[in-house]
PLY file of the C-alpha trace (Angstrom):
ply
format ascii 1.0
element vertex 216
property float x
property float y
property float z
element edge 215
property int vertex1
property int vertex2
end_header
22.59 41.63 197.91
24.51 41.41 194.65
26.37 44.20 192.88
23.37 45.25 190.77
21.14 45.34 193.86
23.73 47.39 195.74
23.81 49.83 192.86
20.03 50.10 192.84
19.74 50.53 196.61
22.43 53.22 196.78
21.72 54.99 193.50
25.41 54.67 192.53
26.18 53.22 189.08
27.82 49.79 189.00
30.95 51.16 187.30
31.36 53.72 190.11
30.81 51.08 192.78
33.58 48.98 191.21
35.87 52.01 191.15
35.28 52.65 194.86
36.00 48.99 195.57
39.28 49.10 193.63
40.26 52.39 195.30
39.56 51.03 198.78
36.87 53.59 199.61
34.26 50.83 199.78
35.04 47.68 201.80
34.89 44.43 199.83
31.80 42.26 200.07
31.57 38.69 201.32
32.84 36.38 198.52
30.21 33.95 197.23
32.20 32.66 194.25
35.38 33.42 192.32
33.76 36.43 190.62
30.86 37.39 192.91
30.37 38.88 196.35
27.46 39.70 198.63
26.89 43.15 200.11
24.72 44.45 202.93
23.24 47.66 204.30
26.61 48.83 205.62
27.81 49.03 202.00
24.72 51.05 201.06
25.38 53.50 203.91
29.06 53.80 202.94
28.19 54.54 199.33
25.70 57.20 200.38
28.31 58.79 202.62
30.89 58.79 199.82
28.43 60.37 197.41
27.44 63.00 199.98
31.08 63.92 200.53
31.75 64.02 196.79
28.56 65.52 195.36
27.27 67.73 198.18
30.46 68.72 199.99
32.55 68.73 196.81
35.47 66.91 198.42
38.28 65.37 196.42
38.98 61.64 196.61
42.01 62.16 198.87
39.89 64.23 201.26
37.15 61.60 201.24
39.74 58.91 201.95
40.98 60.88 204.97
37.46 61.34 206.32
36.64 57.66 205.93
39.92 56.59 207.56
39.11 58.61 210.68
35.52 57.42 210.71
36.69 53.80 210.57
39.31 54.29 213.30
37.70 52.83 216.43
40.26 54.63 218.62
38.76 57.95 217.54
35.82 59.21 219.57
32.51 59.71 217.82
32.71 63.48 218.37
36.18 63.62 216.79
35.01 61.49 213.87
32.07 63.80 213.23
34.29 66.87 213.46
36.74 65.41 210.97
33.97 64.49 208.56
32.73 68.06 208.58
36.14 69.78 208.62
38.56 67.76 206.46
42.23 68.65 206.44
43.33 71.59 204.36
46.64 73.22 203.60
45.53 76.66 204.76
48.03 78.82 206.59
47.66 79.24 210.33
45.41 82.02 211.63
46.57 85.33 213.02
47.69 84.85 216.67
45.53 87.69 217.98
42.47 86.33 216.17
43.18 82.92 217.66
43.35 84.47 221.15
39.98 86.14 220.55
38.49 82.77 219.61
39.99 81.18 222.72
38.46 83.91 224.88
35.09 83.36 223.20
35.28 79.64 223.98
36.18 80.36 227.61
33.33 82.86 228.01
30.83 80.27 226.83
32.57 77.41 228.68
32.63 75.29 225.54
34.70 72.14 225.76
36.58 72.29 222.48
39.81 70.47 221.70
42.94 72.64 221.44
43.60 71.32 217.92
40.06 71.85 216.66
40.14 73.11 213.08
36.95 75.02 213.81
39.02 77.27 216.09
41.38 78.05 213.25
38.56 78.46 210.74
36.85 81.09 212.91
40.15 82.83 213.63
40.93 83.06 209.90
37.50 84.53 209.23
38.02 87.17 211.93
41.44 87.98 210.48
39.92 88.54 207.04
37.28 90.85 208.51
40.02 92.83 210.25
42.02 93.13 207.04
38.96 94.55 205.27
38.51 97.10 208.06
35.23 95.45 209.06
36.12 94.00 212.47
33.55 92.02 214.42
33.23 93.17 218.04
33.04 90.67 220.88
29.44 91.69 221.57
28.42 90.54 218.10
30.44 87.34 218.44
28.62 86.54 221.65
25.24 87.15 220.04
26.16 84.76 217.23
27.47 82.24 219.77
24.19 82.33 221.69
22.11 81.77 218.56
24.37 79.06 217.13
24.55 77.22 220.46
20.80 76.71 220.29
20.99 75.57 216.66
23.85 73.17 217.41
22.04 71.73 220.42
19.00 70.93 218.28
21.15 69.41 215.52
23.37 67.25 217.72
20.35 66.03 219.68
18.90 64.63 216.44
22.00 62.57 215.55
21.28 58.84 215.94
23.49 57.09 218.49
22.72 53.44 217.77
25.04 53.15 214.77
28.37 54.91 214.10
28.02 54.96 210.30
24.47 56.29 210.51
25.60 58.97 212.95
28.35 60.20 210.64
26.11 60.08 207.58
23.41 62.02 209.44
25.86 64.66 210.66
27.63 65.16 207.33
24.57 65.27 205.10
22.46 67.08 207.68
25.01 69.81 208.28
25.83 70.31 204.61
22.19 70.58 203.66
21.11 72.62 206.68
23.81 75.28 206.30
22.22 76.69 203.10
18.86 76.68 204.90
20.32 78.64 207.82
22.00 81.11 205.46
18.77 81.63 203.51
16.69 82.15 206.67
19.27 84.67 207.88
19.05 86.62 204.62
15.25 86.54 204.67
15.30 87.90 208.21
17.78 90.60 207.21
15.56 91.54 204.28
12.47 91.81 206.50
14.21 93.77 209.28
15.93 96.11 206.82
12.62 96.85 205.08
10.82 97.35 208.40
13.46 99.76 209.70
13.59 101.65 206.41
9.81 101.96 206.44
9.93 103.23 210.01
12.50 105.89 209.12
10.46 107.01 206.12
7.36 107.36 208.26
9.19 109.39 210.90
10.73 111.67 208.27
7.62 111.99 206.12
6.48 115.54 205.56
2.86 116.31 206.42
0.58 116.40 203.43
-0.57 119.78 202.23
-4.33 120.22 202.34
-6.03 119.94 199.00
-7.08 123.23 197.41
-10.54 124.13 196.55
0 1
1 2
2 3
3 4
4 5
5 6
6 7
7 8
8 9
9 10
10 11
11 12
12 13
13 14
14 15
15 16
16 17
17 18
18 19
19 20
20 21
21 22
22 23
23 24
24 25
25 26
26 27
27 28
28 29
29 30
30 31
31 32
32 33
33 34
34 35
35 36
36 37
37 38
38 39
39 40
40 41
41 42
42 43
43 44
44 45
45 46
46 47
47 48
48 49
49 50
50 51
51 52
52 53
53 54
54 55
55 56
56 57
57 58
58 59
59 60
60 61
61 62
62 63
63 64
64 65
65 66
66 67
67 68
68 69
69 70
70 71
71 72
72 73
73 74
74 75
75 76
76 77
77 78
78 79
79 80
80 81
81 82
82 83
83 84
84 85
85 86
86 87
87 88
88 89
89 90
90 91
91 92
92 93
93 94
94 95
95 96
96 97
97 98
98 99
99 100
100 101
101 102
102 103
103 104
104 105
105 106
106 107
107 108
108 109
109 110
110 111
111 112
112 113
113 114
114 115
115 116
116 117
117 118
118 119
119 120
120 121
121 122
122 123
123 124
124 125
125 126
126 127
127 128
128 129
129 130
130 131
131 132
132 133
133 134
134 135
135 136
136 137
137 138
138 139
139 140
140 141
141 142
142 143
143 144
144 145
145 146
146 147
147 148
148 149
149 150
150 151
151 152
152 153
153 154
154 155
155 156
156 157
157 158
158 159
159 160
160 161
161 162
162 163
163 164
164 165
165 166
166 167
167 168
168 169
169 170
170 171
171 172
172 173
173 174
174 175
175 176
176 177
177 178
178 179
179 180
180 181
181 182
182 183
183 184
184 185
185 186
186 187
187 188
188 189
189 190
190 191
191 192
192 193
193 194
194 195
195 196
196 197
197 198
198 199
199 200
200 201
201 202
202 203
203 204
204 205
205 206
206 207
207 208
208 209
209 210
210 211
211 212
212 213
213 214
214 215
C-alpha cells in the first residue's frame, strides 16, 4: 500500500506518518521509486501501537521509543516485552525497603514467578509505602484477597493474548490492559456502591424503632 492508503488504514494523518518515519518510530517501507515506498500490515499495526501508547497511555515520544526498542529486540522474551510495554521506565525513587520485603513475601506466598527487577514489584511497594505514610496501611490479609482476585483476572487476560504474531500480541496487551483497567476500576466502584448501600440499609433496618400504633 502507498502512503495515503497506510494513512487511511491506520487512521493516522499522512503528516504524522511522515514524522514517525523521520523519527525512526515507524520502519521505512519498501522503496518503489526515488520518492515512493510500499507499506504493509506490519506498518499499520506499528502505527496503531504508537497511537495507543501516545493517545491512550499518554506516553511521551522518548517513552514510546523505549517501548518499541524492547519490543523489537528479539533477544527479549515475549513476557519481558509485554511487561516493558505496560510499565515503561520512569525516574521514580526506589521504594521503601520494608514495603519491598512485603511485596516479596506476597510473591512467595502465591508462588508467582516474577523477575527480581520487575518494575511492578517496585510500583506495588511504592503504593504500600504511600498508604503507610497516610496512616492507612494495608494488611497482608487484604493484599492476599486482592492477589486472589487479580490472579483470576490476569489469567483470563493473558489467555486471550494472541501468540501467532509478536506485534499483535504486544498491541493486544497494551491496548487491552489500558482500556480494561478503567473497566475494572468502574466495576469495583459499582460493587462498592451496591455493598455499601446494602449494608447501610441492613443497619437501618436493625436499628429502626417500632412504629407507634395509629390513634383513633
